[in-house]
C-alpha positions as CSV (number, residue, x, y, z in Angstrom):
1,M,20.1,5.7,9.4
2,L,17.0,7.4,8.4
3,I,17.8,8.6,4.9
4,A,18.7,4.7,4.3
5,Y,15.4,3.3,5.4
6,L,13.7,6.0,3.0
7,L,15.4,5.1,0.0
8,S,15.1,1.5,0.4
9,H,11.3,2.3,0.4
10,G,11.6,4.6,-2.3
11,L,14.2,1.8,-4.6
12,S,11.6,-1.2,-4.4
13,L,8.6,1.5,-4.8
14,L,10.5,2.7,-7.5
15,G,10.6,-0.2,-9.0
16,N,7.5,-2.2,-8.4
17,T,5.9,1.1,-10.4
18,V,8.1,0.7,-13.2
19,A,7.5,-3.0,-13.3
20,S,3.7,-2.4,-13.5
21,I,3.7,-0.4,-16.8
22,A,6.6,-2.2,-18.1
23,L,5.2,-5.7,-17.8
24,P,2.0,-5.8,-19.8
25,W,3.5,-3.7,-22.8
26,L,5.9,-7.3,-22.3
27,V,3.1,-9.7,-22.1
28,L,1.5,-7.8,-25.0
29,Q,4.5,-7.7,-27.4
30,R,5.0,-11.5,-26.9
31,T,1.7,-13.0,-26.8
32,G,-0.8,-10.4,-28.9
33,D,-3.0,-11.2,-26.8
34,A,-4.7,-9.1,-24.5
35,A,-6.7,-11.1,-22.7
36,A,-3.1,-12.6,-21.3
37,V,-2.7,-9.3,-19.5
38,G,-5.4,-9.9,-17.4
39,L,-4.9,-13.5,-16.9
40,V,-1.1,-13.0,-15.4
41,A,-2.5,-10.1,-13.1
42,A,-5.2,-12.6,-11.7
43,A,-2.6,-15.8,-11.5
44,S,-1.2,-13.4,-9.2
45,A,-3.7,-11.9,-7.3
46,V,-4.1,-15.5,-5.1
47,P,-0.8,-15.9,-3.7
48,M,-0.6,-12.2,-3.2
49,L,-3.1,-12.8,-0.8
50,L,-1.1,-15.9,0.9
51,S,1.9,-14.5,1.1
52,A,0.6,-11.0,3.0
53,I,-1.0,-13.6,5.8
54,I,2.1,-16.2,5.6
55,G,4.7,-13.5,5.3
56,G,3.6,-12.2,8.4
57,V,4.9,-15.1,10.1
58,F,7.9,-15.4,8.2
59,I,8.7,-11.3,9.3
60,D,8.1,-11.8,13.1
61,R,10.4,-15.2,13.1
62,F,13.2,-14.3,10.9
63,G,13.6,-10.4,11.6
64,R,11.8,-7.6,9.6
65,R,15.5,-6.0,8.8
66,R,16.4,-10.0,7.5
67,L,13.3,-10.3,5.5
68,S,13.1,-7.0,4.1
69,V,16.7,-7.8,2.4
70,C,16.1,-11.1,1.1
71,A,13.1,-10.0,-0.3
72,D,13.6,-7.5,-2.1
73,L,16.5,-9.3,-3.3
74,A,14.0,-12.2,-4.6
75,S,12.4,-10.3,-6.5
76,A,15.1,-9.1,-8.7
77,V,15.9,-12.2,-9.1
78,C,12.7,-13.2,-10.7
79,V,11.8,-9.6,-12.4
80,A,15.4,-10.4,-14.1
81,A,14.7,-13.4,-14.7
82,L,11.6,-12.6,-17.4
83,P,14.6,-10.6,-19.6
84,V,17.2,-13.7,-19.4
85,V,14.1,-16.5,-20.4
86,D,13.1,-14.0,-23.1
87,G,16.7,-13.9,-24.2
88,L,17.1,-18.0,-24.3
89,T,13.7,-19.9,-25.3
90,G,11.7,-16.9,-25.6
91,L,9.0,-15.7,-22.9
92,T,5.5,-17.7,-23.5
93,L,2.4,-17.6,-21.2
94,A,3.6,-20.3,-19.1
95,W,6.4,-18.6,-18.1
96,F,4.6,-15.2,-17.7
97,V,2.5,-17.0,-15.4
98,V,5.0,-18.8,-12.9
99,L,7.2,-16.1,-12.7
100,G,4.3,-13.7,-12.0
101,V,3.0,-16.1,-9.0
102,A,7.1,-16.7,-7.6
103,G,7.1,-12.2,-7.6
104,A,3.9,-11.6,-6.3
105,F,4.3,-14.2,-3.3
106,I,7.9,-12.6,-2.6
107,D,6.7,-8.7,-3.0
108,V,4.2,-8.5,-0.3
109,P,5.9,-9.9,2.4
110,G,8.9,-7.4,1.4
111,M,6.6,-4.6,1.5
112,T,5.0,-5.7,5.3
113,A,8.5,-5.9,6.2
114,R,9.7,-2.3,5.2
115,E,6.1,-1.1,6.9
116,A,7.1,-3.3,10.4
117,L,10.7,-1.8,10.6
118,A,9.2,2.4,10.6
119,P,9.3,1.6,14.4
120,D,12.3,0.6,14.9
121,V,14.2,3.2,12.4
122,A,12.1,6.1,14.7
123,E,13.5,4.1,18.2
124,A,16.8,4.0,17.0
125,T,17.2,7.7,15.9
126,G,15.3,8.8,18.3
127,M,12.6,10.8,15.9
128,D,9.0,11.2,16.3
129,M,7.4,8.5,14.3
130,S,4.7,10.9,13.8
131,R,7.9,12.6,11.6
132,I,9.6,9.1,10.0
133,A,5.7,8.0,8.5
134,G,4.7,11.4,6.8
135,L,8.2,11.6,5.4
136,R,7.7,8.0,4.4
137,E,4.6,8.7,2.8
138,S,5.7,11.7,1.0
139,V,8.6,9.5,-0.7
140,G,5.8,7.3,-1.6
141,G,4.1,10.0,-3.2
142,G,7.1,11.3,-5.2
143,V,7.4,7.9,-6.8
144,V,3.7,7.8,-7.9
145,I,4.5,10.6,-9.6
146,L,7.9,10.3,-10.8
147,A,7.3,6.2,-11.7
148,P,4.8,6.6,-14.6
149,A,6.8,9.3,-16.5
150,A,10.2,7.6,-16.4
151,A,8.5,3.8,-17.4
152,G,6.9,5.9,-20.4
153,G,10.2,7.7,-21.5
154,L,11.8,4.0,-20.9
155,I,9.4,2.4,-22.9
156,L,9.5,4.6,-25.5
157,L,13.6,4.4,-25.7
158,V,14.1,0.9,-25.1
159,D,12.1,-2.8,-25.0
160,P,9.8,-3.6,-22.2
161,G,12.4,-6.2,-21.3
162,T,15.4,-4.1,-21.0
163,V,13.3,-1.6,-18.2
164,L,12.6,-5.0,-16.2
165,W,16.6,-4.9,-16.2
166,V,16.1,-1.4,-14.6
167,T,13.7,-2.4,-12.2
168,A,15.5,-5.2,-10.9
169,A,18.3,-3.4,-10.3
170,C,16.2,-0.7,-8.6
171,S,14.7,-4.0,-6.3
172,A,18.4,-5.1,-5.6
173,L,19.9,-1.3,-4.5
174,A,16.9,-1.2,-2.2
175,G,17.8,-4.7,-0.5
176,L,21.9,-3.4,-0.5
177,V,20.6,-0.1,0.9
178,T,18.4,-1.8,3.5
179,L,22.0,-4.6,4.3
180,T,23.1,-0.7,5.8
181,L,20.7,-0.7,8.7
182,P,22.4,-2.0,11.7
183,K,22.0,-5.6,12.4
184,Q,20.0,-5.4,15.3
185,L,17.6,-3.2,13.8
186,G,14.4,-5.0,13.2
187,R,15.4,-8.4,14.7
188,R,13.0,-10.6,16.1
189,P,11.6,-10.0,19.2
190,T,11.9,-12.2,22.2
191,P,9.8,-15.7,21.7
192,S,6.9,-15.5,23.5
193,T,5.4,-19.1,25.1
194,E,3.6,-19.7,21.3
195,A,7.0,-19.7,19.7
196,A,7.1,-23.2,19.4
197,S,3.7,-23.4,17.9
198,G,3.7,-23.9,13.7
199,P,3.0,-21.1,11.1
200,W,-1.0,-21.6,11.0
201,A,-1.0,-20.9,15.0
202,D,1.2,-17.7,14.7
203,V,-1.4,-16.8,12.0
204,R,-4.5,-17.5,14.3
205,R,-2.9,-15.1,17.2
206,G,-2.5,-12.0,14.2
207,F,-6.6,-12.6,14.2
208,G,-6.6,-12.8,17.7
209,V,-5.3,-9.3,18.0
210,L,-7.1,-8.0,15.1
211,R,-10.2,-9.7,16.9
212,D,-9.7,-8.7,20.8
213,D,-9.1,-5.4,19.9
214,R,-12.3,-3.8,19.1
215,T,-10.8,-0.8,17.9
216,L,-8.1,-2.3,15.4
217,G,-10.2,-4.6,14.5
218,T,-13.2,-1.8,13.6
219,I,-10.5,0.3,12.1
220,T,-9.5,-2.2,9.6
221,L,-12.3,-3.1,8.2
222,V,-13.3,0.5,7.7
223,S,-10.3,1.0,6.1
224,A,-10.5,-1.5,3.7
225,A,-14.3,-0.1,3.2
226,S,-12.4,3.1,2.2
227,I,-9.7,1.4,-0.2
228,A,-13.1,-0.4,-1.9
229,V,-14.5,3.2,-3.1
230,L,-11.2,4.5,-3.7
231,A,-10.4,2.0,-5.9
232,P,-12.6,1.6,-9.1
233,L,-13.0,5.2,-8.5
234,Q,-9.5,5.8,-9.6
235,N,-8.7,2.7,-11.6
236,L,-12.2,2.7,-13.5
237,V,-14.6,5.4,-13.1
238,L,-12.0,8.3,-13.6
239,P,-10.3,6.8,-16.5
240,V,-13.3,5.6,-18.4
241,Y,-15.2,9.3,-17.7
242,L,-12.0,10.7,-19.0
243,V,-11.8,8.5,-22.2
244,G,-15.2,9.4,-23.0
245,E,-14.7,13.5,-22.4
246,N,-11.9,13.2,-25.4
247,S,-9.5,13.7,-22.3
248,P,-7.3,10.8,-21.6
249,G,-4.4,13.1,-20.5
250,G,-6.9,14.4,-18.1
251,F,-6.5,11.1,-15.6
252,G,-2.7,11.5,-16.0
253,L,-3.1,15.0,-14.7
254,V,-5.6,13.7,-12.3
255,V,-3.8,11.5,-10.7
256,S,-0.3,13.4,-10.3
257,C,-2.6,16.1,-8.6
258,L,-3.8,13.8,-6.0
259,A,-0.7,12.7,-5.4
260,L,1.0,16.0,-5.2
261,G,-1.5,17.1,-2.8
262,G,-0.9,13.7,-1.1
263,I,2.9,14.7,-0.7
264,A,1.9,18.3,0.9
265,G,-0.2,17.1,3.3
266,A,2.0,14.3,4.4
267,G,4.7,16.7,4.2
268,V,2.6,19.1,6.6
269,Y,2.2,16.1,9.4
270,A,6.1,14.7,9.1
271,A,6.7,19.0,10.2
272,I,4.0,19.7,12.6
273,G,2.1,16.2,12.9
274,A,3.6,15.4,16.3
275,K,2.7,19.1,17.7
276,L,-0.9,19.1,16.7
277,P,-3.7,16.6,18.6
278,R,-4.1,13.6,16.7
279,R,-8.0,13.8,17.2
280,T,-7.7,16.7,15.1
281,V,-5.2,15.7,12.2
282,F,-7.8,12.8,11.7
283,V,-11.1,14.7,11.9
284,G,-9.3,17.7,9.8
285,S,-7.9,15.3,7.2
286,Q,-11.3,13.2,7.3
287,L,-13.6,16.1,6.2
288,V,-11.2,17.8,3.6
289,S,-10.8,14.1,1.8
290,M,-14.3,13.9,2.0
291,V,-14.8,16.7,-0.4
292,G,-12.4,16.1,-2.1
293,V,-13.7,12.6,-3.1
294,A,-17.0,13.1,-3.4
295,G,-16.2,16.1,-5.8
296,L,-14.0,13.4,-8.1
297,A,-16.9,10.6,-7.9
298,L,-19.8,13.0,-9.1
299,L,-17.8,13.4,-12.3
300,P,-17.8,17.9,-12.8
301,P,-16.0,19.0,-15.9
302,V,-12.6,18.4,-16.3
303,P,-11.4,21.5,-15.0
304,L,-13.0,21.2,-11.4
305,L,-11.6,17.4,-11.2
306,V,-7.9,19.2,-10.7
307,P,-9.0,21.2,-7.5
308,C,-11.0,17.8,-6.0
309,A,-7.9,15.7,-6.9
310,V,-5.8,18.2,-4.7
311,L,-8.1,18.4,-2.3
312,A,-8.6,14.8,-2.0
313,G,-5.0,14.7,-1.9
314,I,-3.9,16.9,1.0
315,G,-7.1,15.2,3.0
316,A,-5.6,11.8,2.2
317,G,-1.6,12.3,2.9
318,P,-1.3,12.1,6.4
319,L,-3.7,9.5,7.2
320,P,-1.4,6.5,6.1
321,A,1.2,8.6,8.5
322,L,-1.1,8.7,11.6
323,F,-2.5,5.1,10.8
324,L,1.3,3.7,10.8
325,V,2.3,5.8,14.4
326,L,-1.0,4.1,16.0
327,V,-0.4,0.6,14.7
328,T,2.9,0.8,16.5
329,E,0.9,1.8,20.0
330,R,-1.4,-0.8,19.3
331,I,0.2,-4.0,18.2
332,P,2.5,-5.9,20.4
333,E,5.9,-6.4,19.0
334,D,5.9,-9.7,18.9
335,V,3.1,-9.6,16.3
336,R,3.4,-6.9,14.5
337,G,4.5,-8.4,11.2
338,R,1.2,-11.0,10.9
339,V,-1.0,-8.4,11.8
340,L,0.5,-5.6,9.2
341,G,0.2,-8.5,7.0
342,L,-3.8,-9.7,8.3
343,Q,-4.2,-5.4,7.9
344,N,-2.9,-5.6,3.6
345,A,-4.2,-8.5,3.0
346,V,-8.2,-6.9,3.8
347,S,-7.4,-4.2,1.8
348,M,-5.2,-6.2,-1.4
349,T,-8.7,-8.1,-1.2
350,A,-11.0,-5.0,-1.3
351,V,-9.3,-3.6,-4.4
352,P,-10.4,-6.2,-7.0
353,L,-13.5,-7.2,-5.6
354,S,-14.6,-3.9,-5.4
355,T,-13.4,-2.6,-9.1
356,L,-15.1,-5.9,-10.2
357,F,-18.4,-4.6,-8.6
358,A,-17.7,-1.3,-10.1
359,G,-17.5,-2.7,-13.5
360,L,-21.1,-4.1,-12.9
361,V,-22.8,-0.9,-11.3
362,V,-21.1,0.7,-14.5
363,E,-23.0,-1.9,-17.5
364,W,-26.3,-2.1,-14.9
365,A,-26.7,1.4,-14.1
366,G,-24.5,3.6,-16.2
367,L,-21.3,5.3,-15.5
368,R,-22.1,8.7,-13.7
369,E,-24.9,7.1,-11.3
370,T,-22.1,4.9,-10.0
371,G,-20.0,8.1,-9.7
372,V,-23.0,9.2,-7.2
373,A,-22.9,6.0,-5.7
374,L,-19.4,5.9,-4.6
375,A,-19.9,9.8,-3.7
376,V,-22.6,8.7,-1.5
377,A,-20.8,5.7,0.0
378,W,-17.7,8.2,1.0
379,C,-19.4,10.2,2.2
380,G,-21.0,7.8,4.6
381,V,-17.6,6.0,5.9
382,S,-16.4,9.6,6.5
383,L,-19.3,10.1,8.5
384,L,-19.0,7.1,10.4
385,L,-15.6,7.4,11.3
386,L,-16.4,10.6,12.8
387,A,-19.2,9.3,14.7
388,V,-18.0,6.2,16.2
389,P,-17.1,6.2,19.7
390,A,-13.9,5.0,19.6
391,L,-12.1,6.9,17.6
392,R,-13.4,9.6,19.7
393,H,-10.0,9.7,22.3
394,L,-7.0,9.2,19.6
395,D,-4.8,11.2,21.7
396,S,-5.2,9.0,24.8
397,P,-1.3,7.1,25.4
398,T,-1.7,3.3,24.7
399,A,1.4,1.1,24.8
400,A,1.5,-2.1,23.2
401,A,1.7,-5.2,25.2
402,P,5.2,-6.1,25.6
403,A,7.0,-8.9,23.2
404,S,7.1,-11.1,25.4
405,S,3.4,-11.3,27.0
406,P,1.6,-14.7,25.0
407,C,-1.8,-12.5,25.0
408,P,-3.1,-9.6,22.8
409,A,-3.2,-6.0,23.9
410,Q,-6.7,-4.9,25.1
411,P,-8.6,-2.4,24.0
412,S,-8.1,1.2,25.3
413,G,-9.6,3.5,23.1
414,V,-6.7,4.9,20.6
415,P,-7.7,3.4,17.2
416,H,-6.3,3.9,13.9
417,P,-7.7,5.9,11.1
418,V,-8.7,5.0,7.6
419,S,-6.3,5.0,5.2
420,P,-6.6,6.0,1.5
421,V,-5.4,3.7,-0.7
422,D,-1.1,3.9,-0.5
423,P,1.0,4.0,-3.0
424,E,2.8,0.8,-2.3
425,Q,-0.2,-1.2,-1.7
426,A,-1.4,0.4,-5.3
427,S,2.0,-0.6,-7.1
428,H,1.7,-4.5,-6.4
429,H,2.8,-6.2,-9.7
430,T,3.4,-9.7,-10.8
431,D,7.2,-9.6,-10.9
């Protein structure tokens, strides 16, 4: 069961990541307009945000396993539609936008449903949640390394449209593998007194959990703040810096080192995380990632970027896994999907807004000055996390409210740690 869950997660993420590379090539080839690439991405942004919110409601109403399967299969259809339409009538910008919006609306709930399934797998297998979460992050890190190389090699050998058939197959296989999991896994929780309410009432209850659980709400915002620093650093500042240093290939090396460090950190957490105090894991990871990320943001000579990237990855690697473990403990089961969806929506909003703002700062103040500002901001976020009182009791036992309870869990001192830019979140595409 664990192997099937990890395999479906890896296949889905692989398809998403390869498509995120192949699709812009296809748009550019068919339209000849570089601005069309940005337009397709921008058109998908709002549907992704809405689907993250509404999708959580469907996850809780129809079941985590069922929605994960449906989302992967529907995503495969959307991706496969691109080369089909291309062969029949030829792809236009309108087709790219329509299919991109449809794919974006489907893909995000699938990602959230797979994330929400992890605690069910842990319960069914009797395995510690720390190990499953760490293995999940290690698989994601491996895909981040392998997928770009695979996508680049396929594009060199065949047309980008043909590459999309491969990504559609990955999504379809992910859905079929998830279908092999037991039917009772991730089944819709026992309805609470709100069962007869509408979807917006369901969304409001998810917001209520974040609002009423002070620790959970605070960490959601701080996590978004962390992503707001990491996203422009990875997506804008480092690529521009390395191109200016006549080392565009260095960016791939830095990203690979980040991923390798993340795999190592998540792997160590999977192996021994359950045996260590959570506060120790959190503080150690945060301090190591603070040094590594600040080192990257200060834009040192290229040879120094590599050890900084490894440090940043090692420090950040355990944090998403620890985050998922604590989420499992704090969120009532019958609202798990919508709360995770809301958290993903916040994180997804932080990425484009922070990248846009950083671009304006680069134009106004300069690239190196922007890097220094990001380094200072990251250190500030890290020190805030270490100092905030709510994060001092990570090892206190906390049980989520039962599925039948109409009230959200109240604060009890067990917070969520900040999560770095997650590979799966970073790989959203307009499929």
